[in-house]
Structure formats: C-alpha cells, structure tokens
Residue, then its C-alpha position, 0 to 999 in steps of 0.5 A: x330543455x333542448x339538447x341537440x346532439x350531432x354525430x359524428x366526431x370519431x377516432x377511426x380505429x382500423x382493425x383487420x380480422x378473419x372474414x366471416x363469409x365469402x367476400x371480395x372488394x374487387x367482386x361486383x357483389x357480396x352475395x346473390x340470392x334467388x328466393x322463389x324465382x326472385x333474385x336479390x343482390x347484396x352489392x356492398x356495405x355503403x355506410x356506417x355511422x352512429x349517434x352517441x349513446x349519451x345524446x339527449x332529446x328535447x325532454x332531457x332524456x337519453x336517446x337510446x334504443x332507437x334501433x328497436x325499429x325505424x320508419x324512413x320517410x320516403x317523401x323526404x329522401x333526396x339525392x343532394x349531390x353525386x354521392x350524397x343523400x339526406x332524409x328523415x327517419x323516425x326511430x323507435x326506442x323500446x321500454x327505456x333503460x332496463x338492464x337493472x329493472x324496468x322504469x316509468x319511461x314514457x314510450x316515444x318516437x324520435x325524428x332524426x335527419x339522416x345524411x349519407x355520403x358515399x365513399x366508393x374508394x374506402x378499403x380495408x387498408x384505407x378505411x373512410x371512417x363513418x359516413x352516416x350522420x344523424x341529427x336529432x330533430x324532434x320527439x313525440x311522446x305516446x299517451x293513452x286514449x285519455x291522454x295519460x302517459x304510457x309506460x315502459x314498466x312491466x305490466x301487472x301479473x293480473x288486471x287491465x285498463x279499459x277504455x270505450x272502443x278498446x280491448x283490455x289493455x296491459x296495465x302497470x301499477x307503480x309507486x312514487x314516480x316510477x323511478x324510485x323517487x317520491x310521487x303519487x303513483x298510478x296506473x298506466x298502459x304498459x308498452x314495450x315498443x318494438x315495431x314501427x310503421x309511418x302512415x301517410x297521414x303522419x300517424x303511427x302503428x306500433x307493435x308491442x311485446x307485453x300484450x302482444x298488441x299493435x297500437x295506432x297513435x295519431x300524429x301527436x302521439x295519442x292512442x286512437x286504436x288497438x289490435x288485440x290478436x287471437x287468444x293463442x297469443x295472449x299470455x296466461x298464468x294459472x289459467x288466466x290472462x297475465x301480461x307481465x313479462x317477469x321484468x321487475x321494476x328498478x325500484x323493486x328488483x326482487x319482485x317475482x311473478x309465479x310462474x315466471x312464464x305462462x304455459x300458453x301465449x307469447x314468451x316473455x319479451x318475445x312478442x310482436x317484434x316484427x311489424x311492416x306494411x304493404x306498399x299501398x298502406x292497406x295491410x299490416x303484417x305482424x311477426x312474433x319474435x319466436x314461437x308461442x309458448x305452447x308451440x315450442x318456446x318452453x321446449x327442452x331443446x333450443x331449436x324448439x322455438x323456431x316456428x314464429x307466427x305471422x299475422x296479416x291485418x287489413x287496415x284499409x278502413x278504421x276497423x282492422x280486420x284479421x285476414x290471414x296467418x302463416x308460419x315462418x320457420x326461423x333459421x338455426x345457427x351453431x354456437x361454437x362455445x356451447x355444448x352439443x346438447x345446446x345446439x343448434x340454436x334459433x336466430x330469433x327475428x328482430x324486424x321485418x320489411x315487406x318488399x312486395x308480393x308476399x316477400x319480406x326482409x327479416x332480420x334474424x340474429x344470435x344473441x350475447x355477442x357484440x360490443x359490451x357482451x361476453x363475446x365480441x364475435x357474432x356468428x349469425x346476424x342477417x337480413x334474410x328473405x322469406x316468401x309466404x306464397x307457398x305457405x299454408x294459411x293457418x288461420x282457424x278457430x282451432x289454431x287461434x284458441x287459447x290453447x291452439x297450437x300449430x306445433x308440438x310442445x317440442x316445436x315440431x310443426x303439425x303435419x299439413x302445414x307448409x311454412x314460408x320459404x326462407x332464403x339467406x341474404x345479407x350477412x352483417x358480420x363480413x369484416x371485409x365490408x365493415x372494415x372499409x368504414x372502421x367497423x368490425x365484428x369480433x376483436x377489440x371491445x371498442x367503439x366501432x365493434x358492432x353492437x349486439x342488437x340490430x332490430x330495424x330495417x328500412x329502404x330508400x332508392x339509390x336514385x333519390x326518386x322512385x327506384x326505377x333501376x331497382x337499386x336501393x339502400x337498406x338501412x338498419x339501426x342497432x338497439x343499444x339498450x340505453x347503455x351509457x355511463x351518462x344516462x338521464x331519464x324522467x325529464x333529466x331528473x333521474x340519472x344513471x350509470x349502467x353497471x356494465x361500465x360500457x358506453x354503447x352508441x346507437x349504430x347504423x349500417x347501410x347496405x346497397x342492394x339490388x331488388x328483383x327486376x321491375x320491383x315496386x315496393x311502394x305505391x308511387x301515389x303514396x310518398x310515405 
C-alpha cells in the first residue's frame, strides 16, 4: 500500500505577538556569538514548512515523530535556481505513537525530498507563508541481527537477547500482535531511536534511549553492530541490569515496574538523545539527554540533572573504540509559572551536531510548551554551541564503573572537572522571525504554533556546493509524537485517534547562519 503525501497546502494565519529576544528585520543579523574565539552569526530565519500529521508511508503507517533526528544527504543537496534548493533528508521517528502506551511499532527511517524556496521579502506584516516542502520517497525498516523486526515497546524489567558478536540487547516480550490484537506474541529488540548518522556507504548509526545503546544498521536496515557504553550508563533496579523505561504497553497500561527508576544509569527516557559524527566519518560523539541518575537526575532540586555525559568513539574500523568522555553542563531557564522552589529548571538536550575541531551545535529546550500543550509559549528553545577544547577528559575506571559518578547525588560537579564551554546562539522563539512565514511561539493553538519538541539538527551549504563562503542553512525538524486524529500503524491495520484531540504536523525550521571563518565541517572527499 503506497500512500505518498506532499506538503504544502496551508492557510496562513498571520499573528503578531510579543517578541522573545532582541531582533530587527532591518538588522544585518539576529544574533552573533563568539565561543572560545570562534564567531557564529544567526543571520535570519530562512524557512518554515511541514509534513501533515496524517501522512502515511509505503507500509500504510502514519509518518510521525520524524524530528527525533535527521541526516541531510549532502551529496544530494543542489541549488536549483537563484533562490531555490532541493535535497534529500533521512528522518528518524522514535518509538511510535506512545502518548497512551507503547506499541509494537517497528523502528524505521524515512527518506524525504526537501525543497526550499527563499522568500527574502517576507515580513511580519506581509508574511510569505510556508516555503519548505517535504515529499515522501521511501522507508527502511530496522531489524535485528537475525532479521526479526525490532520494536518500540518498552523493554522488559529483566532479561535480554543474545546474538554472537553483540552485547546483551534490551528485549521486549509482547502478547498477541503487540497492538492489543490477536497474534502469536514474541520477543524483539527494544529500541527508542533518537539519534541518526548517515554513513558514506548508506548504512546508519542510530542511538537509543532504552539501553542506552548505539546501533549500526546496513542500508537494508539489518543490525550489524551495537555499542554498549560503560556500566555507569546501564540502568539498574534492585541491584541488577534493567532496561525498562517504565513505559507500559498500550494494551496493558496498568503494568508497573518497581522501582519506577533505577538508582544508577540513565534516567527513564533520558538516554542517548544526541548523536553526531565528525566530518571525516571517523568519530562518533554521543550525549545523554541529561544527567545520569547517580549524578543528579534523582536530585531534590530541578537543576541537579544538568551534568550530561558526552562519549567519543573511534569508528574508523569495524570495532568501535571508546576513546574519551566529557561533561556538558546543560543550560538553566526560569519557568514563570512555577514556584521559586521549582526554579531554575534544566533545558535538556535533544540533538547535537559536530561543527569542527571539538565545537558542536546542541539543541536544548524546555518542555510542556507548544502546540497541543497546556502552555503555548516556550521560554527556552535554542540551538546553542559547546566546545570540549578546555574540558576535562573524565574517562576512567572509577567514573565508568556501575556506581561511578562525576557529580554528587544533588548534581554538584566533582572538584577538578572542567565541563565544556557553553555558548548561547539561536533562539527558535523570536516571533519577529517566525511571523515572517506565518509561524509563531505563544498565542493561538493553531496549525502554525510551534510544536513542543524540536529534536534534530543538520546543515547544508547556502552556495549549494561546499560552503567556501561559510554560509550555511541549519535545518531542524520537530517531533510531533505521532499526535493525530487520523493515525494508522501495524501496516495500517491499527487505527487510533490521540486523546488530546489535536492534530500536530511534522514541522521544519531553516536558519541561515554564518560559521567561523574558513570552516570545514565536512571532509570534502566524503559527500555524506
């Protein structure tokens, strides 16, 4: 069943709101940041668009959550006219529709065509409307080493699957078809996919929140390798390994795990959210969404969970090698609706992108604000920068042990550890930029209200070639959590209508930026 959906057919609603952040359409740039001697410029918002929330893939399943991460195929990026571009983006959904319980959704990656038509004359008073178009092309389903489909169902509280040459893998045991219908049941590798890297040979690295692990899939979607991090990251309950995120299945929503969270390891649903690769393709960097449980994620203060761990793996050979480890202190923000005792809060990270020489973009944001949320106004939604140049390499036997900790249980960083330098950069929420395309932060809960979850970053050159002028487009896709009133999964056989009553599109923002002088984010001999 092939159902191809194209954007855009939209009624643009112009809305004027208070501006969050300093901005002026007549200025030469929106913001400029210097991070450890390197200057980055946010010039303007260059594009906005969406894929409808009820779009379906070739298997008849809803295309949702595609902002969990993206990988732009730079070899396919072309400038097709004076102000027009076309390319290919691989978009990663997470574990499927799960606002009412996890399902036996098979993790996958979608291939989309992206088209951008610049609208330099767009203003707040005369907005252009959406100018980014997404066209569905293909889908690759992910399977285990033996070809068995993987699943988005929560992992079991105990147990694992074993395959020759692989570490112990999280397993989900399900009944029926795993959607609440009849079927034989079974066991599958449990994956909550959050980070994506496209390799030059067409294979993919995918980071996961359940393990937290990183998997390599061949171009057909078969798992060929898995990276298990040090024991400090592995979740434990009652003294033993336990991969469950306490996310019960849709067909058994009263299922509980005791205790709900482990004392050590990654926090539930806060695993390997960030994944990126160096321009030569030789080194992976992996960042936890926030602190490990033993390092402040179970703290009595909200700010305790800001010390995220960053891993470096050498993947230049077929045997990934754990090389280094650093600390990234996530930004803090103040929630005007919360009590003083609940502030400040941590802006957990949702994506990273290696720029060059140890500097990275990082997408850090608040939660609970946006289209379909109780509040429509986001306070902190940024693409920032961090630099590991001055940071301490914390890799050690002690820090990587099961109870190893680089911070106290209240989130106070251990003496002698220098975290990465963190620099604020792009504020997604500036309405004088968003309104030029009909989008907005805050105000009416309509189609052009920004979604809550922005979880991906990727760059391509403005010149359509190699970016010699240091001008780049930074793309970000949102994760809509598969929220629609016209949802279909399991080959179209399972239909659902989200209890929220909302329809959320898969939104896209494109920022035009200038990188530091003479930047070389990618190996020019490697198109991907």
